[in-house]
C-alpha positions as a printed NumPy array, in Angstrom:
array([[-24.061, -14.52 ,  27.92 ],
       [-24.474, -10.961,  27.79 ],
       [-23.48 ,  -8.598,  24.84 ],
       [-20.317,  -7.025,  26.374],
       [-18.651, -10.649,  27.647],
       [-18.99 , -12.17 ,  24.04 ],
       [-17.301,  -9.026,  22.707],
       [-14.465,  -9.533,  25.113],
       [-14.19 , -13.405,  24.635],
       [-13.731, -12.607,  20.949],
       [-11.036, -10.41 ,  21.664],
       [ -9.213, -12.712,  23.948],
       [ -9.617, -15.833,  21.358],
       [ -8.237, -12.887,  18.627],
       [ -5.011, -12.176,  20.97 ],
       [ -4.743, -16.295,  21.782],
       [ -4.51 , -16.993,  17.804],
       [ -1.759, -14.279,  17.785],
       [  0.39 , -15.63 ,  19.789],
       [  2.269, -18.45 ,  17.932],
       [  2.821, -15.776,  15.276],
       [  4.074, -13.318,  18.105],
       [  6.384, -16.114,  19.709],
       [  7.748, -16.674,  16.154],
       [  8.418, -13.045,  14.805],
       [  9.815, -11.791,  18.069],
       [ 13.289,  -9.802,  17.168],
       [ 12.791, -10.482,  13.297],
       [ 13.241,  -7.707,  10.986],
       [ 10.022,  -6.888,   9.093],
       [ 10.236,  -4.559,   6.049],
       [  7.029,  -2.597,   4.992],
       [  6.567,  -1.   ,   2.001],
       [  4.385,   1.728,   2.391],
       [  2.381,   3.877,  -0.377],
       [ -0.657,   3.889,  -2.521],
       [ -4.278,   4.91 ,  -1.315],
       [ -2.968,   4.126,   2.403],
       [ -0.87 ,   7.187,   2.236],
       [ -4.001,   9.421,   1.177],
       [ -6.297,   8.785,   3.468],
       [ -5.77 ,   9.769,   7.152],
       [ -8.164,   7.169,   8.781],
       [ -6.056,   4.807,   6.752],
       [ -2.63 ,   6.065,   7.578],
       [ -3.218,   6.263,  11.104],
       [ -4.113,   2.47 ,  11.225],
       [ -0.956,   1.767,   9.119],
       [  1.118,   3.494,  11.795],
       [ -0.826,   1.921,  14.54 ],
       [ -0.229,  -1.227,  13.28 ],
       [  3.736,  -0.757,  13.023],
       [  4.016,   0.42 ,  16.353],
       [  2.452,  -2.445,  17.78 ],
       [  4.602,  -4.581,  15.742],
       [  7.25 ,  -2.93 ,  17.409],
       [  6.013,  -2.736,  21.128],
       [  5.577,  -6.61 ,  20.793],
       [  9.24 ,  -6.933,  19.955],
       [  9.488,  -7.32 ,  16.505],
       [ 11.86 ,  -4.824,  14.299],
       [  9.786,  -2.994,  11.833],
       [ 11.597,  -0.87 ,   9.035],
       [  9.233,   1.032,   6.92 ],
       [ 10.31 ,   2.122,   3.314],
       [  7.944,   4.861,   1.829],
       [  6.56 ,   6.086,  -1.528],
       [  5.042,   9.593,  -2.203],
       [  4.789,   9.542,  -5.901],
       [  1.089,  10.701,  -5.887],
       [  2.154,  13.443,  -3.339],
       [  5.082,  14.374,  -5.95 ],
       [  2.589,  14.388,  -9.112],
       [  0.279,  16.877,  -6.881],
       [  3.475,  19.377,  -6.04 ],
       [  4.585,  19.275,  -9.748],
       [  1.382,  20.182, -11.047],
       [  1.633,  23.538,  -8.348],
       [  4.5  ,  24.48 , -10.265],
       [  2.699,  23.421, -13.942],
       [  5.056,  20.593, -14.399],
       [  3.062,  17.464, -16.023],
       [  4.415,  14.175, -14.623],
       [  5.524,  11.789, -17.129],
       [  6.341,   8.082, -16.992],
       [  7.717,   5.218, -19.053],
       [  6.798,   1.63 , -17.747],
       [  5.612,   3.093, -14.468],
       [  8.876,   5.041, -13.753],
       [  8.564,   8.637, -13.214],
       [ 10.394,  10.53 , -15.9  ],
       [ 12.752,  12.751, -13.284],
       [ 14.707,  15.597, -14.831],
       [ 16.844,  17.724, -12.225],
       [ 13.447,  20.18 , -11.612],
       [ 11.648,  16.955, -10.713],
       [ 14.526,  15.497,  -8.669],
       [ 14.688,  18.53 ,  -6.605],
       [ 10.559,  18.682,  -5.977],
       [ 10.702,  14.79 ,  -5.263],
       [ 13.581,  15.164,  -2.711],
       [ 11.644,  18.113,  -0.894],
       [  8.126,  15.731,  -0.905],
       [  9.648,  12.687,   0.201],
       [ 11.46 ,  14.472,   3.014],
       [  7.995,  16.046,   3.957],
       [  6.492,  12.652,   3.854],
       [  9.197,  10.792,   5.672],
       [  9.159,  13.643,   8.819],
       [  5.421,  13.1  ,   8.964],
       [  5.53 ,   9.508,   9.318],
       [  8.192,   9.708,  11.751],
       [  6.005,  12.223,  13.696],
       [  3.061,  10.054,  13.81 ],
       [  4.808,   7.23 ,  15.406],
       [  6.694,   9.348,  17.863],
       [  3.171,  10.506,  19.149],
       [  2.177,   6.506,  19.773],
       [  5.109,   6.45 ,  22.151],
       [  7.572,   4.567,  19.95 ],
       [ 10.761,   6.076,  18.757],
       [ 11.271,   6.481,  15.112],
       [ 14.256,   8.393,  12.836],
       [ 13.593,   9.257,   9.406],
       [ 16.27 ,   9.223,   6.831],
       [ 16.824,   8.768,   3.07 ],
       [ 19.304,   6.919,   1.245],
       [ 21.637,   9.074,   0.942],
       [ 22.169,   8.943,   4.982],
       [ 25.305,   7.075,   5.343],
       [ 25.691,   6.029,   1.768],
       [ 22.342,   3.729,   2.441],
       [ 21.385,   3.346,  -1.09 ],
       [ 23.826,   3.536,  -3.547],
       [ 22.621,   3.341,  -6.949],
       [ 23.393,   3.614, -11.032],
       [ 21.704,   5.131, -13.789],
       [ 18.482,   3.326, -14.66 ],
       [ 17.656,   3.068, -18.277],
       [ 14.015,   1.492, -19.522],
       [ 15.055,  -0.32 , -22.782],
       [ 17.838,   1.916, -23.356],
       [ 15.8  ,   5.027, -22.769],
       [ 17.223,   7.786, -20.672],
       [ 14.229,   8.72 , -18.068],
       [ 16.704,  11.139, -16.134],
       [ 17.991,  10.917, -12.088],
       [ 16.041,   7.753, -11.732],
       [ 18.149,   5.099,  -9.636],
       [ 18.715,   1.472,  -9.955],
       [ 20.003,   0.058,  -6.604],
       [ 23.37 ,  -1.7  ,  -6.856],
       [ 24.1  ,  -1.769,  -2.99 ],
       [ 22.713,  -1.547,   0.489],
       [ 25.066,  -0.359,   3.218],
       [ 23.249,  -1.621,   6.312],
       [ 25.02 ,   0.137,   8.974],
       [ 22.838,   2.88 ,   9.641],
       [ 19.919,   0.99 ,   9.563],
       [ 21.219,  -1.564,  11.876],
       [ 22.141,   0.947,  14.416],
       [ 18.84 ,   2.845,  14.418],
       [ 17.169,  -0.916,  15.267],
       [ 20.093,  -1.563,  17.948],
       [ 19.171,   1.459,  19.573],
       [ 15.208,   0.856,  19.266],
       [ 14.372,   3.073,  16.935],
       [ 11.708,   2.404,  13.837],
       [ 13.854,   3.394,  10.713],
       [ 11.594,   5.128,   8.144],
       [ 13.557,   5.082,   4.703],
       [ 12.645,   7.627,   1.988],
       [ 14.127,   5.954,  -1.523],
       [ 16.32 ,   8.307,  -2.585],
       [ 19.995,   7.133,  -3.384],
       [ 23.229,   8.243,  -4.341],
       [ 25.127,   7.467,  -7.479],
       [ 28.901,   7.045,  -7.598],
       [ 29.282,  10.605,  -8.722],
       [ 27.024,  11.544,  -5.598],
       [ 24.332,  12.38 ,  -7.483],
       [ 20.639,  12.197,  -5.987],
       [ 18.689,   9.671,  -7.789],
       [ 14.823,   8.862,  -7.57 ],
       [ 14.249,   5.057,  -6.841],
       [ 10.997,   3.253,  -6.846],
       [  9.861,   2.356,  -3.748],
       [  8.968,  -1.176,  -4.314],
       [ 12.521,  -1.818,  -5.493],
       [ 14.199,   0.22 ,  -2.472],
       [ 11.782,  -2.236,  -0.368],
       [ 13.316,  -4.944,  -1.677],
       [ 16.544,  -4.31 ,  -1.995],
       [ 16.624,  -3.3  ,   2.066],
       [ 14.965,  -6.427,   3.02 ],
       [ 17.625,  -8.561,   1.292],
       [ 20.497,  -6.329,   2.733],
       [ 19.335,  -6.61 ,   6.398],
       [ 17.883, -10.474,   6.119],
       [ 14.647,  -9.726,   7.005],
       [ 12.011, -12.126,   8.103],
       [  9.211, -10.727,   5.97 ],
       [  8.73 ,  -8.031,   3.599],
       [  5.214,  -6.665,   2.785],
       [  3.976,  -4.596,   0.166],
       [  0.62 ,  -2.213,   0.968],
       [ -0.907,  -1.763,  -2.529],
       [ -4.373,  -0.595,  -4.014],
       [ -5.337,  -4.336,  -4.735],
       [ -6.234,  -7.596,  -2.973],
       [ -3.524,  -9.683,  -3.506],
       [ -2.804, -12.023,  -6.655],
       [ -6.028, -13.635,  -8.221],
       [ -6.295, -16.418, -10.569],
       [ -9.008, -13.762, -12.096],
       [ -8.262, -10.128, -11.441],
       [-11.831,  -9.209, -11.712],
       [-13.043, -11.523,  -8.991],
       [-11.391, -10.962,  -5.643],
       [-13.066, -14.508,  -4.575],
       [-10.314, -15.805,  -6.362],
       [ -7.588, -14.442,  -4.195],
       [ -4.418, -16.815,  -3.76 ],
       [ -3.512, -17.205,   0.023],
       [ -0.097, -18.663,  -0.426],
       [  2.482, -18.797,  -3.488],
       [  5.704, -20.887,  -3.888],
       [  8.149, -19.284,  -6.037],
       [  7.687, -21.965,  -8.761],
       [  3.87 , -21.262,  -8.972],
       [  4.36 , -17.393,  -9.087],
       [  6.557, -17.809, -12.197],
       [  4.303, -20.037, -13.681],
       [  1.47 , -17.712, -13.216],
       [  3.32 , -15.372, -14.702],
       [  4.405, -17.591, -17.692],
       [  0.775, -18.543, -18.325],
       [ -0.413, -14.657, -18.214],
       [ -2.413, -14.608, -15.091],
       [  0.081, -11.941, -13.827],
       [  0.712,  -8.951, -16.002],
       [  0.86 ,  -5.313, -16.565],
       [  1.658,  -3.129, -13.248],
       [  1.489,  -6.648, -10.996],
       [  4.225,  -7.824, -13.15 ],
       [  7.204,  -5.795, -11.417],
       [  5.757,  -6.074,  -8.211],
       [  5.871,  -9.632,  -8.5  ],
       [  9.121,  -9.982,  -9.872],
       [ 10.274,  -7.867,  -6.865],
       [  8.662, -10.286,  -4.207],
       [ 10.297, -13.562,  -6.509],
       [ 13.951, -11.639,  -6.112],
       [ 13.47 , -10.941,  -2.408],
       [ 12.399, -14.688,  -1.748],
       [ 15.354, -15.789,  -3.88 ],
       [ 17.829, -13.699,  -2.   ],
       [ 16.839, -15.136,   1.237],
       [ 13.727, -13.108,   2.601],
       [ 11.313, -16.075,   4.157],
       [  8.143, -14.527,   3.105],
       [  6.804, -11.572,   1.062],
       [  3.541, -10.283,   1.278],
       [  0.877,  -8.51 ,  -1.133],
       [ -1.299,  -6.448,   1.06 ],
       [ -4.419,  -4.57 ,   0.182],
       [ -3.395,  -1.144,   2.019],
       [ -7.004,   0.105,   1.629],
       [ -7.939,  -2.546,   4.494],
       [ -7.627,  -1.201,   7.864],
       [ -4.981,  -3.008,  10.253],
       [ -4.178,  -4.888,   7.182],
       [ -0.611,  -5.699,   8.563],
       [ -2.351,  -7.451,  11.869],
       [ -4.839,  -9.583,   9.59 ],
       [ -1.814, -10.782,   7.552],
       [  0.553, -11.441,  10.024],
       [ -1.576, -12.655,  13.082],
       [ -4.641, -14.781,  11.628],
       [ -4.414, -18.03 ,  10.222],
       [ -6.134, -17.047,   7.037],
       [ -4.706, -13.688,   6.39 ],
       [ -5.953, -11.426,   4.034],
       [ -3.359, -10.959,   1.457],
       [ -1.087, -13.115,  -0.997],
       [  2.367, -14.424,   0.749],
       [  4.859, -15.458,  -1.592],
       [  7.42 , -18.392,  -0.17 ],
       [ 10.295, -20.178,  -1.566],
       [  8.691, -23.866,  -1.392],
       [  6.438, -26.13 ,   0.947],
       [  9.087, -26.134,   3.369],
       [  8.3  , -22.559,   4.479],
       [  4.34 , -23.199,   4.809],
       [  3.011, -22.823,   7.986],
       [  0.748, -25.754,   9.792],
       [ -2.483, -24.616,   8.298],
       [ -1.462, -23.272,   4.853],
       [ -1.601, -26.709,   3.032],
       [ -4.919, -26.421,   1.832],
       [ -4.301, -22.753,   0.978],
       [ -1.83 , -23.555,  -1.31 ],
       [ -2.437, -23.186,  -4.919],
       [ -1.367, -26.486,  -6.514]])
């Protein structure tokens, strides 16, 4: 068999492996939290957007919720303002809020442009549009950190309208308070809230780590599938801590509120969404409710 035939047979086998997943996820809503290094590298950015466009074209209903923290920090630096964080959340005074809105709007429209260039319809909104993300003021252990929002309610009407009219919604994490003040929302929290509200089949977090590892310093200890029970146990036992803790807590809360499966993926890997969704092994960590949510091939991957 010549090299060309070998190559196309491998591609054919890959498509066959993906077939049952494509069948099962057709017409299902998929929320993708997009941020981290994948937003800063043009090649990775192109890879993610192509993945999302493909998900749409094969019949899934993707929704992007994006961050932009590093870009916000860059623009704050341009005006001589130092970024401050408390427990991983950006301290957001009035000036920082103004910069955050401008930067996130720029990021939002750039993502829309990239999707449209692939021949797929996209519409960029923020949580203020249609009252989509309603917030209360968030504090951290009683400390005032400015205009940082805690999502209290998601009004899904605008999101559903866009999906029904064949658009990919691209959502910037800026919300409104009852006083109609703008609030900066942690993108992980915004994505989790959206996924719960619209009854998403999947929620995928693109991060700068491999996933959940039994040994954080050894990627070979990556856990492919975690039940809620095991995830909580790993938190109690100290395997999950630091910056991963709030992310895992968001995952747990999403699954407890009806999201079938939450994925933690390494956004630094090209086509990470396709590799996780459409291959047996996947490349990240999936968090599920219990054994009943396992795919047939996953029993051997489950951490006991």
